N, C-alpha and C positions, 0 to 999 in steps of 0.2 A: 369477314368484312373488316376493312381497316379505314376508320374515319379519324383523320389526324389534323392537328394544327401545328405549324412550325412558327415560332415567334422569336423575336430578338429585335434589337434596335436597327434602324436603317444602317446598311453597310455591314451587317453581321454575316451576310452570305445566305440569307434565307432563300432567295430566289435560286441560287446555284444549288443549294442542298435540296430544296423542294423538288427541283427537276430530277436530280440524281436519285433521290429516295423514291419518288413517285414511279420512276422508270423501274427501279429494282422491285417495287411492290406491285407493279402493273396496275396502278391507279392514276387518275388524272391529278396533276398539280394545278390548283386553281388559285391564281394570283390576282387579287383585286387590282394591283398596280398594272399588270399586263393588260387587263381588260380596260382600264382607264386609258392607258397609253394607246391601245388599238383604236379606241373611240376618238381620242384626240387626233391621232394620225388620220383617221377617216373623216374628221371634222363633223361628227354627228352632234346632235343636240346635247347628249350626255357628255361627249368629248369637250364641247365648248364650255359646259358647266364645270366639268372636272378641271379644265385648264384654268378657268378663272380662279379656282382655289389653289391649285398647285403652283401657279405663277406667283402667288403671294406666300408660298411656303406653308399653306394651310392644308388640312385634310378635307377630303370630300365629305359632306354631311352624311350622318348615319342613315337617313331615310333612303338616299340614293344608293348607298353601299348595301344596305340590308336588302333592298329590292333586287339588286343585281345578284347578290349571293343566293337569295331564295330561288330566283330563276335558274341560276347555274346549277345548284344542287338538285334541281328537279330534272335535269337532263339525264338521259339514259346512261351515259358513261360514268356518272357519279353514283349510280345505284349500288355498285359493288364496293364502294369506298372512294376516298378522295384525300388529298392533302391540301389544306387551306394555308395560303401564304399571304399574310397581311390582313387577316380577319380571324377572329375579332380583335379589335384594337382598344376597346373600352368595355366597362361593365355592362352598359346597355346593349352592346352588340353580343356579349356572352348570353344575355337573357334571350335575345332574338335568335341566336344560333341554336340554343337549347329548344326554343319553340319550333323552329324550322325542322330540326331533327325529330322532335317528338311527333310532329305531324306525319313523319315517315315511320314512326314506331322504332326509332333507333336513338343512340346516344353517341357522344364522342368517345373514342377509344383511347386517345392519348394526345398529349401536348408536349412537344420538344422545344426547349428554349436554348437558343444559341447564345453563348456568352463570349463577348469580345471586349477588351479594354477600350475605354473611350478614346484614348490617343490613337489607337489603331483604327477605330471607326472613322475618326476625322481624316486620317491619311487615306483610307480606302475611298471615302466619299469625295475627297478632293481629286483623287485619281479618276474616279468614275465621271466626275464633272468634266475633266479634261478630255477623256476618251469618248464619252457618249454625248457630251454637250447638252445634258438635260437642263431645262430652264429652271427646275426647282432645286438644283444643286448649287445654289449660291451659298456663301458662308452664313448669311443670315437665315436662309431657308433651312440649311442643315442644322444649325443651332436650335431653331424653333421646333423642327421635327423631333430632334433628340429630346428636347425638354418635354414635348407632348408625350413622347414614348415613356419617359421616366415617370411622368405624372399619371398618365391614363392607362398605359398598356402593361408596364412592368408589374403593377399590382395584381394583374390577372394570373400571373404565375402562382401566387399564393393561393388564390381561389381554386385553381386546378390542382395544386398540390394537396389541398384539403380533400379533394375528391379522389386522390390517389392515382391521378392520371397524368402527372407532370414529371418530366425529367430534364435535367440541365446537361448540356453538352458543350465542351470548349469549342468555340468557332474559329480558333486560330490554328494555323499550321497547314499541313498537307491536306488537299481536298479529299483524297481517297480515305485518309485516316478519319477525317471528320465525318464523311458519309458512313463509314463502318460504325463509328461511335453512335451516330443517329439511328442506324438500323438496329444496333444492339439495344439502344434505349427503347425503341419501339417494341422490340421483342420482349423486353423485360416488363413493359407496361401491360402487355397482353397476357402475361403469365397469371 
């Protein structure tokens, strides 16, 4: 079984690499962002709630996110492994993820962190805003999300490193090279 987390700041390529790595490992990529966007597009109650936060450049509250992840990890396709993208994003969510996995009698196998220079992140996010027209990709929203990442999510890397399940991978350059590096990191964490 392969139970993984991919982390990195917004614009680091987590979604792209999550999809590629999950396909290579034959496990589902579970993106909290994708689930929120699907709900927003479907104008569900959760979608309206998520939009109210994302339109302000804020993150959706933990209670909503935790419940969504708990439900998603209970689905049959995640029983043989998964790759989480966008979760956990803070210390409280790490505790919640550990509890969710413990209920299933399993633990996290690895965490891969994509590293990208901040200047490149800002360029990527500006391009994404132009191409996708996402309402949360305003300059203020981008700066706020990057600040929240550095404050709340980046420290999780150290916690996972202390468990011996963390690897850093350069997130710049050729997509195939990055995917290969992520797969190598996952293999090294499972040795």
